[in-house]
C-alpha positions as CSV (number, residue, x, y, z in Angstrom):
1,M,0.0,0.0,0.0
2,I,2.8,2.4,0.9
3,S,4.4,2.3,-2.5
4,K,1.0,2.9,-4.1
5,I,0.5,5.9,-1.9
6,K,3.9,7.4,-2.8
7,K,3.3,6.8,-6.5
8,Y,-0.1,8.4,-6.4
9,V,1.1,11.5,-4.5
10,S,4.0,12.0,-6.8
11,K,1.8,11.8,-9.8
12,R,-1.1,13.9,-8.6
13,F,1.0,16.7,-6.9
14,K,3.8,17.1,-9.4
15,S,4.6,20.6,-8.3
16,F,5.3,19.6,-4.7
17,G,8.8,19.1,-3.5
18,I,10.2,16.0,-1.8
19,N,9.3,17.1,1.7
20,K,5.7,17.9,0.8
21,H,5.3,14.6,-1.0
22,R,6.6,12.9,2.2
23,E,4.1,14.7,4.5
24,V,1.1,14.1,2.2
25,S,2.0,10.5,1.8
26,R,2.5,10.0,5.5
27,L,-0.9,11.6,6.3
28,L,-2.8,9.6,3.7
29,Y,-1.2,6.4,5.1
30,E,-2.0,7.2,8.7
31,I,-5.6,8.3,8.0
32,S,-6.1,5.2,5.9
33,K,-4.8,2.9,8.7
34,R,-6.7,4.8,11.4
35,E,-10.0,4.8,9.6
36,N,-9.5,1.4,8.0
37,T,-10.3,2.7,4.6
38,S,-8.7,3.1,1.2
39,F,-6.3,6.0,0.7
40,L,-7.9,6.6,-2.6
41,K,-11.2,7.3,-0.9
42,I,-9.5,9.8,1.4
43,A,-7.6,11.3,-1.6
44,K,-10.9,12.0,-3.4
45,D,-11.9,14.3,-0.5
46,I,-8.9,16.5,-1.0
47,K,-9.9,19.9,-2.4
48,G,-7.7,22.6,-3.9
49,K,-4.1,22.5,-5.1
50,H,-2.3,24.6,-2.6
51,Y,-0.1,22.5,-0.2
52,S,-0.9,24.5,3.0
53,I,-4.6,24.0,2.5
54,I,-4.3,20.3,1.6
55,K,-2.0,19.7,4.6
56,D,-4.4,21.6,7.0
57,D,-7.3,19.5,5.8
58,L,-5.5,16.2,6.2
59,I,-4.1,17.2,9.6
60,S,-7.7,18.0,10.8
61,R,-8.8,14.6,9.6
62,R,-5.8,12.8,11.2
63,Y,-6.2,14.6,14.6
64,P,-9.9,15.3,15.0
65,G,-9.9,15.2,18.8
66,A,-7.1,17.7,19.1
67,K,-8.6,19.9,16.4
68,A,-12.0,19.9,18.2
69,A,-10.3,20.8,21.5
70,G,-8.4,23.6,20.0
71,A,-5.1,22.1,20.9
72,K,-1.9,23.1,19.1
73,I,-1.2,20.3,16.6
74,R,2.5,19.6,16.1
75,A,2.5,16.5,14.0
76,Y,5.6,14.3,13.4
77,L,5.5,13.1,9.8
78,P,8.7,11.1,8.9
79,E,9.4,9.4,5.6
80,L,7.3,6.3,5.0
81,N,10.0,3.7,4.8
82,P,8.9,0.2,5.9
83,D,11.5,-2.6,6.3
84,S,9.9,-6.0,6.6
85,E,13.3,-7.5,7.5
86,N,13.1,-5.9,10.9
87,T,9.7,-7.1,11.8
88,T,9.6,-9.0,15.1
89,D,8.7,-12.7,14.8
90,L,6.0,-13.0,17.5
91,N,5.3,-16.5,16.5
92,K,8.7,-17.6,17.7
93,K,8.5,-19.5,21.0
94,F,9.8,-17.5,23.9
95,S,13.1,-18.9,25.2
96,L,15.6,-17.8,27.8
97,Y,18.2,-20.2,26.6
98,P,20.9,-18.1,24.9
99,E,22.8,-19.4,21.9
100,K,25.9,-17.5,22.8
101,V,27.2,-16.1,26.1
102,F,29.9,-13.4,25.7
103,V,32.1,-13.1,28.8
104,E,34.5,-10.2,29.4
105,K,37.9,-11.6,30.4
106,A,37.6,-9.7,33.6
107,A,34.4,-11.5,34.5
108,H,35.8,-15.0,33.7
109,G,35.5,-17.1,36.8
110,D,32.9,-14.8,38.5
111,Y,29.8,-16.4,40.0
112,L,27.5,-15.3,37.2
113,S,29.7,-16.6,34.4
114,C,30.0,-19.9,36.2
115,R,26.2,-20.0,36.8
116,M,25.6,-19.3,33.1
117,K,27.8,-22.4,32.2
118,E,25.8,-24.4,34.7
119,L,22.4,-23.3,33.4
120,F,23.2,-23.2,29.7
121,P,25.7,-26.0,28.9
122,K,24.7,-26.1,25.2
123,A,25.5,-22.4,24.7
124,S,28.7,-21.2,23.0
125,F,30.9,-19.3,25.4
126,I,33.0,-16.6,23.8
127,Y,35.5,-14.5,25.7
128,I,36.0,-10.9,24.7
129,D,38.4,-8.2,26.0
130,S,35.6,-5.8,26.8
131,L,32.0,-5.0,25.8
132,K,33.1,-1.5,24.8
133,N,35.6,-2.8,22.2
134,Y,33.2,-5.5,21.0
135,T,30.4,-2.9,20.4
136,A,32.8,-0.4,18.7
137,A,33.9,-3.0,16.2
138,K,30.3,-4.1,15.3
139,T,27.6,-2.1,13.5
140,Q,24.2,-2.6,15.3
141,D,20.8,-2.6,13.7
142,L,17.2,-3.7,14.5
143,K,17.9,-7.2,13.2
144,D,20.5,-7.6,16.0
145,Y,18.0,-6.2,18.5
146,N,15.4,-8.7,17.4
147,K,17.9,-11.5,18.2
148,R,19.0,-10.2,21.5
149,R,17.6,-13.1,23.6
150,A,20.1,-15.3,21.8
151,N,23.1,-13.4,23.1
152,F,24.0,-12.7,26.7
153,F,26.9,-10.6,27.8
154,V,28.5,-11.0,31.2
155,I,30.6,-8.0,32.1
156,R,32.3,-6.4,35.0
157,E,30.9,-2.9,35.4
158,K,33.6,-0.2,36.1
159,Y,31.8,3.2,35.7
160,D,28.1,3.1,35.1
161,F,27.0,1.9,38.6
162,F,24.2,4.5,39.1
163,K,22.3,6.9,36.9
164,K,19.6,9.5,37.4
165,C,16.2,8.3,36.1
166,P,16.0,9.4,32.5
167,C,13.3,11.9,33.3
168,T,12.2,14.1,30.4
169,D,13.3,17.7,30.1
170,N,11.1,20.3,31.8
171,A,9.1,17.6,33.6
172,I,8.7,17.5,37.4
173,S,11.2,14.9,38.5
174,C,10.5,12.4,41.3
175,G,14.3,12.2,42.0
176,Y,14.5,8.5,41.3
177,K,17.9,6.9,41.1
178,V,18.7,3.8,38.9
179,L,20.9,0.9,39.9
180,N,22.3,0.0,36.5
181,L,22.1,-3.8,36.9
182,G,21.8,-4.6,33.3
183,L,20.8,-3.3,29.8
184,G,18.2,-4.9,27.7
185,C,14.9,-6.6,28.3
186,V,13.8,-10.1,27.2
187,Y,10.2,-9.0,26.7
188,E,8.7,-7.4,23.6
189,C,6.7,-4.3,24.5
190,V,5.6,-2.4,21.4
191,Y,6.2,1.0,23.1
192,C,9.6,0.1,24.8
193,Y,12.1,3.0,24.6
194,L,15.0,0.5,24.8
195,Q,14.3,-0.3,21.1
196,G,15.8,3.1,20.2
197,Y,19.1,2.6,22.2
198,L,21.7,2.5,19.5
199,N,24.4,1.3,21.9
200,N,22.8,-2.0,22.5
201,P,25.2,-4.8,21.4
202,G,22.4,-7.0,20.2
203,G,22.1,-8.9,23.5
204,I,21.2,-8.8,27.1
205,V,24.0,-7.2,29.2
206,I,24.4,-8.3,32.9
207,P,27.2,-7.1,35.2
208,S,28.6,-9.9,37.4
209,N,30.2,-7.7,40.1
210,I,27.2,-6.7,42.2
211,E,29.4,-6.3,45.2
212,D,31.1,-3.3,43.5
213,F,27.7,-1.7,43.2
214,F,27.2,-2.0,46.9
215,R,30.6,-0.5,47.6
216,R,30.0,2.4,45.3
217,F,26.6,3.0,46.8
218,K,28.1,3.6,50.2
219,T,30.6,6.1,48.9
220,T,28.0,7.8,46.6
221,F,25.0,8.2,48.7
222,G,26.2,9.0,52.2
223,K,28.5,8.2,55.1
224,N,27.9,5.6,57.8
225,N,25.4,3.9,55.5
226,S,22.8,6.5,56.4
227,P,22.1,8.7,53.4
228,N,19.2,11.1,53.1
229,L,16.0,9.7,51.6
230,V,16.8,7.9,48.4
231,K,14.4,6.1,46.1
232,I,16.3,3.7,43.9
233,G,15.5,0.8,41.7
234,S,16.8,-1.5,39.0
235,G,13.9,-1.5,36.5
236,E,14.6,1.3,34.1
237,F,17.1,-0.3,31.6
238,T,16.0,-3.9,32.2
239,D,13.2,-5.7,34.0
240,S,14.1,-6.1,37.7
241,L,12.9,-9.7,38.0
242,A,12.6,-11.2,34.5
243,L,16.0,-12.8,34.8
244,D,16.1,-13.3,38.6
245,E,15.9,-17.0,38.2
246,I,19.3,-16.8,36.4
247,T,21.0,-13.9,38.3
248,G,19.6,-14.4,41.7
249,F,20.2,-10.6,42.2
250,S,17.1,-10.0,44.3
251,R,18.3,-11.7,47.4
252,P,21.6,-9.8,47.9
253,L,19.8,-6.6,46.9
254,I,17.3,-7.1,49.7
255,D,19.9,-8.1,52.2
256,F,22.0,-5.0,51.4
257,F,19.3,-2.3,51.3
258,K,17.2,-3.5,54.2
259,C,20.1,-2.5,56.4
260,I,20.3,1.0,55.1
261,P,17.8,3.5,56.7
262,G,16.6,6.3,54.5
263,V,16.5,4.2,51.3
264,Y,13.6,2.7,49.5
265,F,14.7,0.0,47.0
266,E,12.2,-0.9,44.3
267,F,12.0,-4.0,42.0
268,K,9.9,-3.0,39.0
269,T,8.6,-5.8,36.8
270,K,6.1,-7.2,34.3
271,S,7.0,-10.8,35.3
272,K,5.7,-13.3,37.9
273,N,9.2,-14.3,39.0
274,V,9.0,-13.7,42.8
275,A,10.3,-17.0,44.1
276,N,13.5,-15.5,45.4
277,I,11.6,-12.6,46.8
278,L,9.3,-14.9,48.8
279,N,12.3,-16.7,50.2
280,S,13.8,-13.5,51.6
281,K,13.0,-11.7,54.8
282,P,10.8,-8.7,54.1
283,S,11.7,-5.2,55.1
284,K,9.5,-2.0,55.1
285,N,12.0,-0.3,52.7
286,I,11.8,-3.0,50.0
287,V,9.1,-2.4,47.4
288,I,8.0,-4.9,44.7
289,S,6.2,-3.0,41.9
290,W,4.3,-4.1,38.8
291,S,3.5,-2.2,35.6
292,L,-0.2,-2.7,35.1
293,N,-2.4,-2.5,32.0
294,P,-5.7,-4.0,31.0
295,P,-5.6,-7.5,29.5
296,K,-6.3,-6.1,26.0
297,I,-3.2,-3.9,26.1
298,I,-1.0,-6.7,27.6
299,K,-2.2,-9.1,24.8
300,D,-1.6,-6.7,22.0
301,N,1.4,-4.8,23.2
302,E,3.3,-6.5,26.0
303,F,4.4,-9.8,24.4
304,Y,5.9,-12.6,26.5
305,T,5.2,-10.8,29.7
306,A,3.1,-12.2,32.6
307,G,-0.6,-11.8,32.2
308,L,-2.6,-9.4,34.5
309,E,-3.8,-12.2,36.8
310,E,-0.3,-13.5,37.1
311,R,1.1,-10.1,38.0
312,I,-1.6,-9.4,40.6
313,S,-1.3,-12.9,42.1
314,S,2.4,-12.3,42.5
315,A,1.7,-8.9,44.1
316,V,-0.7,-10.6,46.5
317,A,1.9,-13.2,47.4
318,C,4.5,-10.5,48.1
319,A,2.1,-8.5,50.2
320,K,1.1,-11.5,52.3
321,A,4.8,-12.2,52.8
322,G,5.2,-8.7,54.4
323,F,6.6,-6.7,51.5
324,K,5.3,-3.4,50.3
325,V,4.1,-3.4,46.7
326,G,3.7,-0.7,44.1
327,F,1.6,-0.2,41.0
328,H,2.6,1.7,37.9
329,F,-0.3,2.4,35.6
330,D,2.2,3.4,32.9
331,P,1.9,3.7,30.0
332,I,-1.8,4.4,30.1
333,I,-2.9,3.9,26.5
334,Y,-5.8,5.6,24.9
335,Y,-8.2,3.7,22.6
336,Q,-12.0,3.3,22.1
337,G,-13.2,1.7,25.3
338,W,-10.1,2.6,27.4
339,E,-12.3,4.1,30.2
340,K,-14.2,0.9,31.0
341,D,-11.1,-1.3,30.8
342,Y,-8.9,0.9,33.0
343,R,-11.7,1.3,35.6
344,N,-12.0,-2.4,35.7
345,L,-8.2,-2.7,36.0
346,V,-8.2,-0.4,39.0
347,N,-11.0,-2.2,40.7
348,Y,-9.5,-5.7,40.0
349,S,-6.1,-4.5,41.4
350,F,-7.7,-3.3,44.7
351,D,-10.1,-6.2,44.9
352,N,-7.0,-8.3,45.4
353,V,-4.4,-6.1,47.0
354,S,-5.2,-4.1,50.1
355,S,-4.4,-0.4,49.9
356,G,-2.5,-0.8,53.2
357,S,0.1,-2.9,51.4
358,I,0.8,-0.3,48.7
359,A,3.8,2.0,49.0
360,W,3.1,4.2,45.9
361,I,1.3,4.4,42.6
362,S,2.5,6.2,39.5
363,L,0.4,7.3,36.5
364,G,1.9,8.0,33.1
365,T,0.4,8.2,29.6
366,L,2.1,6.8,26.5
367,R,5.1,8.9,25.3
368,F,8.2,8.2,23.4
369,N,11.0,9.9,21.4
370,P,9.9,10.6,17.8
371,G,12.6,8.3,16.3
372,L,10.8,5.4,17.9
373,K,7.8,5.9,15.7
374,K,9.5,4.3,12.6
375,I,11.0,1.6,14.8
376,I,7.6,0.6,16.1
377,E,6.2,0.6,12.6
378,N,9.0,-1.7,11.4
379,R,9.1,-4.0,14.3
380,F,5.4,-4.2,15.0
381,P,3.6,-3.3,11.7
382,K,0.2,-4.5,13.1
383,N,0.4,-2.1,16.1
384,K,-2.6,0.0,16.9
385,I,-1.1,2.4,19.4
386,L,0.3,4.7,16.6
387,D,-3.2,5.1,15.2
388,E,-4.2,7.4,18.0
389,E,-3.4,11.1,18.2
390,L,0.2,11.4,19.3
391,L,1.7,14.9,18.9
392,L,5.0,16.5,19.7
393,G,4.7,17.6,23.3
394,F,6.5,20.0,25.6
395,D,9.6,17.8,25.7
396,E,9.6,17.0,21.9
397,K,8.3,13.5,22.7
398,L,5.2,12.1,21.0
399,R,2.3,12.3,23.5
400,Y,-1.4,12.7,23.6
401,S,-2.6,16.3,23.6
402,P,-2.7,18.0,27.0
403,Y,-6.5,18.0,27.2
404,L,-6.6,14.2,26.7
405,R,-3.9,13.5,29.2
406,I,-5.5,15.6,31.9
407,M,-8.9,13.9,31.3
408,M,-7.2,10.5,31.6
409,Y,-5.3,11.4,34.7
410,K,-8.3,12.8,36.4
411,K,-10.4,9.7,35.8
412,M,-7.6,7.4,36.9
413,L,-7.0,9.5,40.0
414,S,-10.7,9.4,40.9
415,W,-11.0,5.7,40.5
416,I,-7.9,5.0,42.6
417,K,-8.7,7.4,45.4
418,K,-12.1,5.8,45.7
419,R,-10.5,2.4,46.3
420,A,-7.3,3.5,48.0
421,P,-7.7,6.9,49.8
422,G,-4.4,8.1,51.2
423,V,-2.1,6.1,48.9
424,H,0.7,8.2,47.4
425,I,0.0,8.8,43.7
426,Y,2.4,10.7,41.4
427,L,2.6,11.5,37.7
428,C,5.6,10.2,35.8
429,M,7.5,12.5,33.4
430,E,4.8,15.2,33.3
431,E,5.0,19.0,33.1
432,R,3.9,21.3,35.8
433,K,0.7,22.5,34.2
434,I,-0.5,19.0,33.8
435,W,0.1,18.3,37.5
436,E,-1.7,21.5,38.4
437,E,-4.7,20.8,36.2
438,T,-4.9,17.2,37.6
439,Y,-4.2,17.9,41.3
440,G,-4.8,21.6,41.6
441,P,-2.0,24.3,42.1
C-alpha cells in the first residue's frame, strides 16, 4: 500500500517538493490505517491544489480530537520507509536459553559466568576483551535487536553503577535513582524505549560484580550507611525480575538495602518471578512493583510478559509475605473503550491487594521519542497504538494532547482514590501545568 500511496502522491502533486510529498503520503497512510479505509477514498476528498490547504485539511482529519479541543497540533511526519526484514517474529516461542554467552575476560570465573555455564551448557561461550571494544567493532541494527535473547553478555561494570532516572526535560522529577544492573529486556513491548538505544550490542548485558555496586553506593549516597532519603530501583534499563531465576540478584539486593535507613529500593517488573523474593525476609523499605495494563493492552502490546492475573497474584503473594508493593499504571494507552477497561483494571487490582500494602502508585500516559515511531512501525507493523493522536509535546516527545492527558489522569485518580484513599500517587514525566490541572495548584 505504501508504494502505491507514494506513486499516487508523486503523480497527482507534481509541483510539490520531496518534503511535501513525504508529508502528504504520510498523512494519507496514517488516516487510511486509522479509519481502515482506502487511501484513494481519502484522496478523493482532497480539495484545492495549494499545499498548505491540503495539509491543514489532512491534519484536521488525522487529529480530529485535538482539532475539536483547539489544541496546538504539532505532528511528526517522517518518511514512509517500511522494512519487513526488521519485523519482530512474535510466532517464535519465547526462550531464555541463549545461543551465545559473551564473557568479558575480567568476568571470567565470576559467580555469574559460572552459573551461566551451569544453566546453559549447550550455549557457546565466547571470551571478549571488553564490551566496549566489542560494540565499537560491530555495527548494530534492528535485526540484531530482534535476536537479543540469543546473546547474553556477562561483564564487570567499572563506571556506570548508578544513573539518574531518564526523566524528560522540563518535567517534574521524582528524584528516582537507577541501579544499573543490566541493559536490555527479554520481553517485547511495542512501546519500549529501549528499542531506540543505538548502543545495545544485540544482546542482554548483565554485570557480574554486584558487590562493587554496593561498595559504590556507600561512597556515593552518604557516610555511615545513612544517606538522606533515596528512592532507587533497577527496573529502568531492564526488567528487575525477568532474569532473577538466572542472576539471583534479588536476594543480595534485599539483604543489602534492608540494612540502610533512608533508602527505598524498588523492584519493577512485568514478570511473575517472585520465588527468590518470597524466600527473603521482608523489610519496610523494599518495594516490589508491577507495571499494570488491561488484558487487552497486555495481549496486543506486551508480548511474552506475565498476564494481568499472574502479576496481581504475584503482588498478593509478596504483600502476604510482608513486602510493600507498588503499582505503575504506565503507560496508560488511549483507545476506544479505554475508560471501561482501566476502571476495571483499578477495581481488579484493589479487589485483590489491600491499599495498606501499597507503597506508591504512578500514572503516566504513553510517550516516546519521535525516532521510535518508525522503529515501532517496522518491528510491529500491526500495532494500533500509533493510530491514536500522538503529537510532539512540551519535551519534543510524542504524546497525547494536554486536554486528553488531563482527562485520563483525572479519571484514573478518581477511581484509585475511591478504592485507596491516602495512597501516594504521582505522575511520571509530566510537566507542571498537567500536574496543576490534575491535582490543583
